[in-house]
N, CA, C and O atoms as a MOPAC input file, in Angstrom:
PM7 MOZYME 1SCF
protein

 N     -0.84500 1   -32.93200 1   -13.26100 1
 C     -1.49000 1   -32.60000 1   -13.90300 1
 C     -2.43200 1   -32.01600 1   -13.68700 1
 O     -2.68900 1   -32.20400 1   -12.49800 1
 N     -3.11400 1   -31.41700 1   -14.10300 1
 C     -4.87200 1   -30.76600 1   -14.19500 1
 C     -5.69900 1   -31.00600 1   -13.54500 1
 O     -6.12500 1   -32.00800 1   -14.11900 1
 N     -6.42200 1   -30.83900 1   -12.58700 1
 C     -7.50600 1   -31.68600 1   -12.39200 1
 C     -8.57700 1   -31.58600 1   -13.54100 1
 O     -9.11700 1   -30.50300 1   -13.76700 1
 N     -8.92700 1   -32.87400 1   -14.37200 1
 C     -9.91700 1   -32.80500 1   -15.68800 1
 C    -11.46200 1   -32.35600 1   -14.84700 1
 O    -12.35800 1   -32.11300 1   -15.65600 1
 N    -11.90900 1   -32.20900 1   -13.24700 1
 C    -12.77900 1   -31.58100 1   -13.25000 1
 C    -12.90600 1   -30.55400 1   -12.35400 1
 O    -13.75000 1   -30.38900 1   -11.47400 1
 N    -12.16000 1   -30.01800 1   -12.61200 1
 C    -12.13900 1   -28.52700 1   -11.93600 1
 C    -12.78000 1   -27.49400 1   -12.68500 1
 O    -13.25200 1   -27.65900 1   -13.81000 1
 N    -12.78700 1   -26.20700 1   -11.90800 1
 C    -13.36300 1   -24.79200 1   -12.20100 1
 C    -12.33900 1   -24.29900 1   -13.18600 1
 O    -11.26800 1   -24.06500 1   -12.62700 1
 N    -12.33700 1   -23.94300 1   -15.19900 1
 C    -11.63000 1   -23.67500 1   -16.00600 1
 C    -11.79700 1   -22.34000 1   -15.12200 1
 O    -10.73800 1   -21.72000 1   -15.20900 1
 N    -12.73200 1   -21.64800 1   -14.29300 1
 C    -13.12200 1   -20.00900 1   -14.00100 1
 C    -12.35800 1   -20.00400 1   -13.15000 1
 O    -12.66600 1   -18.91100 1   -12.67400 1
 N    -11.38400 1   -20.43400 1   -12.39000 1
 C    -11.13500 1   -20.28800 1   -10.65600 1
 C     -9.84100 1   -19.65600 1   -10.80200 1
 O     -8.91300 1   -20.16100 1   -11.43400 1
 N     -9.76900 1   -17.89600 1    -9.85900 1
 C     -8.64000 1   -17.34200 1   -10.57100 1
 C     -8.70500 1   -16.65700 1   -12.02500 1
 O     -7.66300 1   -16.44500 1   -12.64400 1
 N     -9.73600 1   -16.38100 1   -12.45300 1
 C     -9.81800 1   -15.71000 1   -13.89000 1
 C    -11.35200 1   -14.94500 1   -13.53600 1
 O    -11.40500 1   -13.72400 1   -13.38700 1
 N    -12.22300 1   -15.56800 1   -13.45600 1
 C    -13.71700 1   -15.36000 1   -13.19700 1
 C    -14.15400 1   -15.21400 1   -11.35400 1
 O    -15.00800 1   -14.41900 1   -10.95900 1
 N    -13.73100 1   -15.71900 1   -10.85200 1
 C    -13.26300 1   -15.77500 1    -9.42100 1
 C    -12.20400 1   -15.07000 1    -8.56800 1
 O    -11.56100 1   -15.91400 1    -7.94300 1
 N    -11.80200 1   -13.82700 1    -8.32600 1
 C    -11.23200 1   -13.15500 1    -7.66300 1
 C    -11.86700 1   -12.46600 1    -6.46000 1
 O    -12.94400 1   -11.88800 1    -6.31700 1
 N    -10.74400 1   -12.74300 1    -5.55900 1
 C    -11.52300 1   -11.55500 1    -3.90000 1
 C    -10.28300 1   -10.18400 1    -4.57900 1
 O     -9.26900 1   -10.18100 1    -5.27700 1
 N    -11.16400 1    -9.13000 1    -3.83900 1
 C     -9.96300 1    -7.83600 1    -4.51400 1
 C    -10.58900 1    -7.40500 1    -3.08300 1
 O    -10.48300 1    -6.18000 1    -3.13200 1
 N    -11.12000 1    -7.68900 1    -1.96300 1
 C    -10.93100 1    -6.72000 1    -0.56300 1
 C    -11.72100 1    -5.68100 1    -0.49300 1
 O    -12.02000 1    -5.07400 1     0.53600 1
 N    -12.12000 1    -5.42500 1    -1.71800 1
 C    -12.26800 1    -3.73400 1    -1.63700 1
 C    -10.80200 1    -3.26100 1    -1.16500 1
 O    -10.53300 1    -3.06900 1     0.02100 1
 N    -10.23600 1    -3.15800 1    -1.81400 1
 C     -8.75300 1    -2.84700 1    -1.78100 1
 C     -8.00000 1    -2.09600 1    -3.23400 1
 O     -7.57800 1    -2.72400 1    -4.20500 1
 N     -7.97800 1    -0.48800 1    -3.04000 1
 C     -7.49500 1     0.09500 1    -4.85000 1
 C     -6.50600 1    -0.74400 1    -5.21800 1
 O     -5.97700 1    -0.42700 1    -6.28300 1
 N     -6.14300 1    -1.56500 1    -4.77000 1
 C     -4.60000 1    -2.01000 1    -5.74900 1
 C     -4.37300 1    -3.24000 1    -4.97700 1
 O     -4.12700 1    -3.15800 1    -3.77400 1
 N     -4.45300 1    -4.63000 1    -5.71400 1
 C     -4.70900 1    -5.86700 1    -5.79400 1
 C     -3.08100 1    -6.45200 1    -4.79800 1
 O     -2.00100 1    -5.93900 1    -5.09200 1
 N     -3.14200 1    -7.15500 1    -4.06700 1
 C     -2.00600 1    -7.42100 1    -3.18700 1
 C     -1.54800 1    -8.54200 1    -3.68600 1
 O     -2.13800 1    -9.58400 1    -3.40000 1
 N     -0.58600 1    -8.56600 1    -4.39900 1
 C     -0.05000 1    -9.43300 1    -5.86200 1
 C      1.76000 1    -9.88600 1    -5.30400 1
 O      2.47000 1   -10.76200 1    -5.79900 1
 N      2.11100 1    -8.92400 1    -4.12200 1
 C      3.24800 1    -9.30700 1    -4.34400 1
 C      3.40200 1    -9.40000 1    -3.14100 1
 O      2.62000 1    -9.05000 1    -2.25700 1
 N      4.75800 1   -10.03800 1    -3.01600 1
 C      4.86600 1   -10.77100 1    -1.68600 1
 C      6.75300 1   -10.70600 1    -0.92700 1
 O      7.68500 1   -11.38200 1    -1.36000 1
 N      6.83500 1    -9.71300 1     0.23300 1
 C      7.38500 1    -9.90500 1     0.76500 1
 C      8.14700 1   -10.69200 1     2.17800 1
 O      7.50900 1   -10.53000 1     3.21900 1
 N      9.28100 1   -11.41600 1     2.28100 1
 C      9.17000 1   -12.00500 1     3.13400 1
 C     10.50600 1   -11.56500 1     4.29300 1
 O     11.72200 1   -11.54500 1     4.10200 1
 N      9.70500 1   -11.24300 1     5.51400 1
 C     11.04400 1   -11.11600 1     6.72800 1
 C     10.98300 1   -12.60300 1     7.63300 1
 O     10.12000 1   -13.46600 1     7.79300 1
 N     12.82600 1   -12.33700 1     8.27800 1
 C     12.97000 1   -13.14100 1     9.69300 1
 C     12.34500 1   -12.46700 1    10.60500 1
 O     11.86800 1   -11.47300 1    10.05800 1
 N     12.10400 1   -12.48700 1    11.68500 1
 C     11.83200 1   -11.99100 1    12.77200 1
 C     11.96300 1   -13.16700 1    13.97800 1
 O     11.40800 1   -14.24000 1    13.74200 1
 N     12.74400 1   -12.99400 1    15.38400 1
 C     12.86300 1   -14.23800 1    15.97200 1
 C     10.82100 1   -14.15900 1    16.83400 1
 O      9.87200 1   -13.38800 1    16.69100 1
 N     11.09500 1   -15.55500 1    17.74300 1
 C      9.94600 1   -16.19200 1    17.66600 1
 C      9.52300 1   -14.58700 1    19.05000 1
 O      8.31500 1   -14.39700 1    18.90400 1
 N      9.89000 1   -13.89300 1    19.79700 1
 C      9.17100 1   -12.71300 1    20.64700 1
 C      8.59900 1   -12.13900 1    20.06400 1
 O      7.41200 1   -11.81600 1    20.09000 1
 N      9.73700 1   -11.84900 1    19.18700 1
 C      8.33200 1   -10.14200 1    17.62900 1
 C      7.17200 1   -11.14000 1    17.46900 1
 O      6.07300 1   -10.86100 1    17.94800 1
 N      7.39600 1   -12.37800 1    16.76000 1
 C      6.34800 1   -12.80300 1    16.09800 1
 C      4.96500 1   -13.11300 1    16.97700 1
 O      3.78600 1   -13.15600 1    16.62500 1
 N      5.63100 1   -13.31500 1    18.31200 1
 C      4.76800 1   -13.49700 1    18.94000 1
 C      3.73300 1   -12.10000 1    19.45700 1
 O      2.51700 1   -12.03300 1    19.27800 1
 N      4.83000 1   -10.78000 1    20.30800 1
 C      4.72400 1    -9.55400 1    20.21300 1
 C      3.31600 1    -9.23000 1    18.87600 1
 O      2.19200 1    -8.87200 1    19.22700 1
 N      3.59900 1    -9.39200 1    17.78600 1
 C      2.40100 1    -9.48800 1    16.20100 1
 C      1.29300 1    -9.95700 1    17.12200 1
 O      0.37700 1    -9.33600 1    17.66100 1
 N      1.60500 1   -11.09300 1    17.14400 1
 C      0.22800 1   -12.22700 1    17.31300 1
 C     -0.33700 1   -11.38200 1    17.92800 1
 O     -1.21400 1   -10.65800 1    17.45700 1
 N      0.12300 1   -11.34700 1    19.18000 1
 C     -1.47600 1   -10.78500 1    19.76600 1
 C     -1.50900 1    -9.51100 1    19.68500 1
 O     -2.49700 1    -9.23600 1    20.36700 1
 N     -0.90600 1    -8.14400 1    19.14400 1
 C     -1.30300 1    -7.04600 1    18.76700 1
 C     -1.87800 1    -7.55900 1    17.98800 1
 O     -2.82200 1    -8.03700 1    18.61800 1
 N     -2.02900 1    -7.90600 1    16.67300 1
 C     -2.64300 1    -8.07200 1    15.54100 1
 C     -4.75700 1    -9.03400 1    16.42400 1
 O     -5.82300 1    -8.64900 1    15.94400 1
 N     -4.72800 1   -10.02400 1    17.48100 1
 C     -5.67500 1   -10.44500 1    18.14700 1
 C     -6.00000 1    -9.38300 1    18.99200 1
 O     -7.22800 1    -9.32700 1    18.93700 1
 N     -5.57700 1    -8.46300 1    19.78300 1
 C     -6.37600 1    -7.32200 1    20.03500 1
 C     -6.83400 1    -6.37600 1    19.14400 1
 O     -7.82200 1    -5.72700 1    19.48800 1
 N     -6.31100 1    -6.15300 1    18.03900 1
 C     -7.27900 1    -5.04200 1    17.17300 1
 C     -8.16400 1    -5.62100 1    15.74500 1
 O     -8.54400 1    -5.19300 1    14.65600 1
 N     -8.20700 1    -7.21100 1    16.77200 1
 C     -9.27900 1    -7.70300 1    15.83700 1
 C     -8.47800 1    -7.69200 1    13.95300 1
 O     -9.06000 1    -7.23100 1    12.97200 1
 N     -7.74200 1    -8.02600 1    13.94900 1
 C     -6.79700 1    -8.19600 1    12.33500 1
 C     -6.10700 1    -9.44400 1    12.43700 1
 O     -6.33500 1   -10.31300 1    13.27800 1
 N     -5.28600 1    -9.47800 1    11.56700 1
 C     -4.32700 1   -10.26000 1    10.77200 1
 C     -2.54100 1    -9.39100 1    10.93400 1
 O     -2.31500 1    -8.21400 1    10.65000 1
 N     -1.42300 1   -10.50800 1    11.50900 1
 C     -0.40200 1    -9.89500 1    11.16500 1
 C     -0.14600 1    -9.59200 1    10.53800 1
 O      0.46000 1    -8.54100 1    10.74800 1
 N     -0.23400 1   -10.05800 1     8.93500 1
 C      0.00200 1    -8.83900 1     7.43200 1
 C     -0.31700 1    -8.07000 1     7.55300 1
 O      0.39100 1    -7.06400 1     7.53700 1
 N     -1.73300 1    -8.05100 1     7.77300 1
 C     -2.29200 1    -6.66600 1     8.21900 1
 C     -1.76800 1    -5.16100 1     8.68900 1
 O     -1.85100 1    -4.00200 1     8.28100 1
 N     -1.13900 1    -5.93700 1     9.87100 1
 C     -0.29700 1    -4.87800 1    10.63100 1
 C      0.62500 1    -4.39300 1    10.08900 1
 O      0.75100 1    -3.21100 1     9.76800 1
 N      1.37100 1    -5.26900 1     9.93000 1
 C      2.82100 1    -5.08000 1     8.68600 1
 C      2.38100 1    -4.32400 1     7.71400 1
 O      2.72800 1    -3.19400 1     7.37000 1
 N      1.32500 1    -5.27700 1     7.16200 1
 C      0.97900 1    -3.98700 1     5.37300 1
 C      0.86600 1    -2.02300 1     6.64400 1
 O      1.70200 1    -1.14500 1     6.43000 1
 N      0.23200 1    -1.90900 1     7.27000 1
 C     -0.25100 1    -1.22500 1     7.61900 1
 C      1.43200 1    -0.29300 1     8.02100 1
 O      1.57900 1     0.78900 1     7.45300 1
 N      2.19600 1    -0.62300 1     8.65800 1
 C      3.34300 1    -0.74300 1     9.21700 1
 C      4.32900 1     0.17300 1     8.33700 1
 O      4.83500 1     1.25500 1     8.63500 1
 N      4.46800 1    -0.72500 1     6.95600 1
 C      5.24200 1    -0.37900 1     6.20100 1
 C      4.41200 1     0.91100 1     5.31700 1
 O      5.07400 1     1.57000 1     4.51500 1
 N      2.93200 1     1.21600 1     5.52400 1
 C      2.78600 1     1.86900 1     4.57100 1
 C      3.00000 1     3.55500 1     5.10700 1
 O      2.98500 1     4.66400 1     4.57300 1
 N      3.22900 1     2.91900 1     6.66900 1
 C      3.34200 1     4.97500 1     7.74200 1
 C      5.38600 1     5.02100 1     6.98200 1
 O      5.99400 1     5.87700 1     6.34000 1
 N      5.70000 1     3.93200 1     7.40400 1
 C      7.08400 1     4.17800 1     7.32700 1
 C      7.42200 1     4.82600 1     5.79800 1
 O      8.23600 1     5.74100 1     5.66600 1
 N      6.48900 1     4.06600 1     4.35700 1
 C      6.92300 1     4.45700 1     3.40500 1
 C      6.48000 1     6.08600 1     3.74300 1
 O      7.46500 1     6.81700 1     3.84300 1
 N      4.93300 1     6.88700 1     3.96700 1
 C      4.67900 1     7.55500 1     4.22600 1
 C      6.04900 1     8.88300 1     5.01900 1
 O      6.69300 1     9.68100 1     4.33800 1
 N      6.10000 1     8.80300 1     5.83100 1
 C      7.42900 1     8.71300 1     7.12300 1
 C      8.58300 1     8.93600 1     5.70900 1
 O      9.16600 1    10.00800 1     5.54600 1
 N      8.70500 1     8.16700 1     5.10500 1
 C     10.25300 1     8.67100 1     3.98800 1
 C     10.34700 1     9.21300 1     2.99000 1
 O     11.27200 1     9.61700 1     2.28500 1
 N      9.16000 1     9.20300 1     2.95400 1
 C      8.01000 1    10.80700 1     1.37400 1
 C      8.59600 1    12.33000 1     1.81900 1
 O      9.17100 1    13.31100 1     1.34600 1
 N      7.94700 1    11.73000 1     3.25400 1
 C      7.39600 1    13.38500 1     3.48800 1
 C      9.54100 1    13.69600 1     3.95800 1
 O     10.21200 1    14.45100 1     3.25400 1
 N      9.92600 1    13.22600 1     4.72100 1
 C     11.39500 1    13.40900 1     5.19700 1
 C     12.19300 1    14.01800 1     4.08300 1
 O     12.85300 1    15.01800 1     4.36700 1
 N     12.24300 1    13.33400 1     2.25400 1
 C     12.90400 1    13.25400 1     1.15800 1
 C     11.76100 1    14.73400 1     1.18500 1
 O     12.52300 1    15.64100 1     0.85100 1
 N     11.14000 1    15.01600 1     1.28700 1
 C     10.68100 1    16.24500 1     0.51500 1
 C     10.94700 1    17.67700 1     1.43100 1
 O     10.90500 1    18.88500 1     1.19400 1
 N     11.22100 1    16.88000 1     2.52100 1
 C     11.68100 1    18.65800 1     3.50900 1
 C     13.37600 1    18.21000 1     3.29800 1
 O     13.86600 1    18.65300 1     4.33700 1
 N     13.86100 1    17.93900 1     2.96300 1
 C     15.64400 1    17.42800 1     2.94800 1
 C     15.61600 1    18.58100 1     2.06200 1
 O     16.65300 1    18.97100 1     1.52300 1

């Protein structure tokens, strides 16, 4: 049951875009070993970002490389 004292504008009027060109609305799940998860956490900490930020960056680089390979093939 909805909270009768809740904010009716929540999620409509008050949204975060974090300065991105395209909103992040979709999820992808990957299962990794504890070692990989710890390595990602340490790398994110060293880069002062989050693990999801690292994964998004890695996916973007991979997709860009795939586009280049497909064009040159």
